[in-house]
C-alpha positions in Angstrom: -68.2 14.2 213.5 -65.2 15.9 212.0 -62.9 13.3 210.6 -59.2 14.0 211.1 -56.5 12.0 209.3 -52.8 12.1 209.2 -52.0 11.0 205.7 -49.6 8.2 205.4 -49.4 5.0 203.4 -52.4 3.7 205.4 -54.7 6.6 204.4 -53.9 7.1 200.7 -53.9 3.9 198.8 -50.9 3.3 196.6 -51.8 4.4 193.0 -55.0 6.0 194.2 -56.0 8.8 191.9 -56.8 12.1 193.7 -57.6 15.5 192.4 -56.0 18.5 194.1 -57.0 22.1 193.9 -58.0 25.2 195.8 -61.2 24.7 197.8 -64.3 26.0 196.1 -65.6 27.2 199.4 -62.4 28.6 201.0 -62.5 28.3 204.8 -61.3 31.8 205.7 -62.0 31.4 209.4 -60.0 28.2 209.5 -57.1 29.8 207.6 -57.1 32.8 210.0 -57.0 30.5 213.0 -54.2 28.4 211.5 -52.1 31.6 210.9 -52.5 32.6 214.5 -51.6 29.2 215.8 -48.6 28.8 213.4 -47.2 32.2 214.5 -46.9 30.7 218.0 -45.3 27.5 216.7 -41.7 28.3 215.9 -41.1 25.0 214.0 -43.6 25.7 211.2 -42.0 27.2 208.2 -45.0 27.3 205.8 -48.4 25.8 205.2 -50.7 25.2 202.2 -54.4 24.5 202.2 -55.8 22.6 199.3 -58.8 20.4 198.6 -58.4 16.8 197.8 -61.0 14.7 196.0 -60.6 11.0 196.1 -61.7 8.4 193.5 -64.9 7.9 195.5 -65.6 11.7 195.2 -65.0 12.1 199.0 -63.7 15.7 199.5 -61.3 16.7 202.2 -59.2 19.7 203.1 -55.5 19.0 202.7 -53.3 20.9 205.1 -49.7 20.5 204.0 -47.2 21.7 206.6 -43.5 22.3 206.2 -41.9 22.0 209.7 -38.7 21.2 211.4 -40.4 18.5 213.6 -43.1 16.6 211.8 -43.5 14.1 214.6 -44.6 16.8 217.0 -46.2 19.4 214.7 -48.4 17.3 212.5 -50.3 15.5 215.4 -50.6 18.9 217.2 -52.1 20.5 214.1 -54.5 17.6 213.6 -55.7 17.7 217.2 -55.9 21.5 217.6 -57.2 22.9 214.3 -60.2 20.7 213.5 -62.4 22.7 215.8 -62.3 25.6 213.4 -63.9 23.7 210.6 -67.5 22.5 210.2 -68.2 19.2 211.8 -68.9 17.5 208.5 -65.5 18.6 207.0 -62.6 16.2 206.7 -59.1 17.4 207.4 -56.1 15.5 206.1 -52.7 16.7 207.4 -49.6 15.8 205.5 -45.9 16.8 205.7 -44.4 19.0 203.0 -41.3 16.9 203.6 -42.8 14.0 201.7 -42.9 13.2 198.0 -46.7 13.6 198.1 -46.5 16.9 200.0 -44.0 18.5 197.7 -45.7 17.3 194.5 -49.2 18.5 195.4 -48.0 22.0 196.4 -45.8 22.7 193.3 -48.3 24.9 191.6 -49.7 26.7 194.7 -48.6 29.4 197.1 -48.6 28.8 200.8 -51.2 30.7 202.9 -48.6 30.9 205.7 -44.9 31.5 205.7 -42.6 32.2 208.7 
């Protein structure tokens, strides 16, 4: 029942308030698997893992990826990485090359850099 979403204007409502931070329960296994996968993917420059809490208090992991080809890399990440999270976890994948992606990562360090 893992919910995967690619964040775009349809997922995050305009002017919706969200809280962003480091996950309280950091998914080390997921991060390790991401690093292994990203090393094979030459188009990924860096990646951040944050937690997003929406106005309705629904939590999700927010994977922000800086890549050279978002149209290919973001769907691949969404489809291939969810298996490393618990089934009740929600994964939102967003491009670093968007206003939202750049703004939410300003105060954080990436867990992966090429």
